[in-house]
N, C-alpha and C positions, 0 to 999 in steps of 0.2 A: 668457317666452320671446318671443322676437321672429322672425317669419318676414317674409324678404324674397324679393319675386317680381321676377326680372328682367323689364325693360321695355325693354332697349336693342332694337335694330333687328332683329336676328335673333331673339330671343325673341318679340318683337311679332308678327312675321311668322309665327311657329308658333303663336300664340295666347295669349300671356300674359294678355290681357284678359279670356279665358273663363277662365283658371286662376284669376287673382285673384278674379273672381265666384264661382266654386266654393269658394275658400277662406273668402269671405266667409260664405257659404251654411253651410259646415262648421263655422267657429266657432260660428255660432247654432246650428244643429242639435246639437252636441255642448255646448251651454252654456259655453263657455270664452272668451267674447268678452272677459272681464276677465282672462283668464289668458294670451292671447295678443295679441302687437300685430303687425298686419298692414300691411307696408310694400310699395312700389313700389321698386325700386332699378335702377340702372343696371347695366350689364356686369360680370358674375363672370368674364370671360376663359375661360369654356367654350361658346364660341356653337354650336359643332358640337354640343353636347350639349343645347340647349333646347328647352324651356322649363326654365330653372333656379330651383331654390328652395332659399335658404339659410335654414337653421334655426339662429338664433343662440340657443344652450342652455346656454351656460356651462359648468359641469362635467358636466351629463348628456349622456350620450352614448347614441346609438341604436346598434342592432345592424346593423353594416356590411353592406350588399348592393350587388349589381353595378351599380345604377345611382346611385351614392352616392360621393363624395369626403369624406374625413375633413378637417376643417380644424380651426385651434386653437381657436376658439370655438363650434363644433358641426359640422354637417356640410351640403353641399350635394347635393341632389337633383336628377337629369338627367331629361330626357325626360317632364318632367311634362305631362299633357295635362288637358283637363276630365275624360275619361273615367276616368282613373287617379287623379286627386288624392284620391277619399275613400279608395281603399286605401291609398294612401302614409300619408296622413294618419293612419288607423286602425294601421297597422303600425309607423311609425316616428316619429310626434309624439306622438299621443294617450297612448301609455304613459308618456312621459316625463313627464307631468304628476302622475303618481302618485294619481291620482283613484281612489276605492273605489267 
């Protein structure tokens, strides 16, 4: 799975650096660093909803939520902050790994 965090101008101003740091810590905390590739990315054209985090999951899908847009290769999480990153990770991303 690939997680891309937008670092475009709007998302940068809304704290994308903090979100990146939080996700780095979450991958380590949940011991999934070798299962999830974390990348910075430029604009997903959802600037009004930033910070945006794209989860490229392939065929795995998450349960749709109000702060999410489904796309062909996964889903886009909107309004991600340092404060809500772990909750979104635990509810939307981690279950897709199907770890016991």
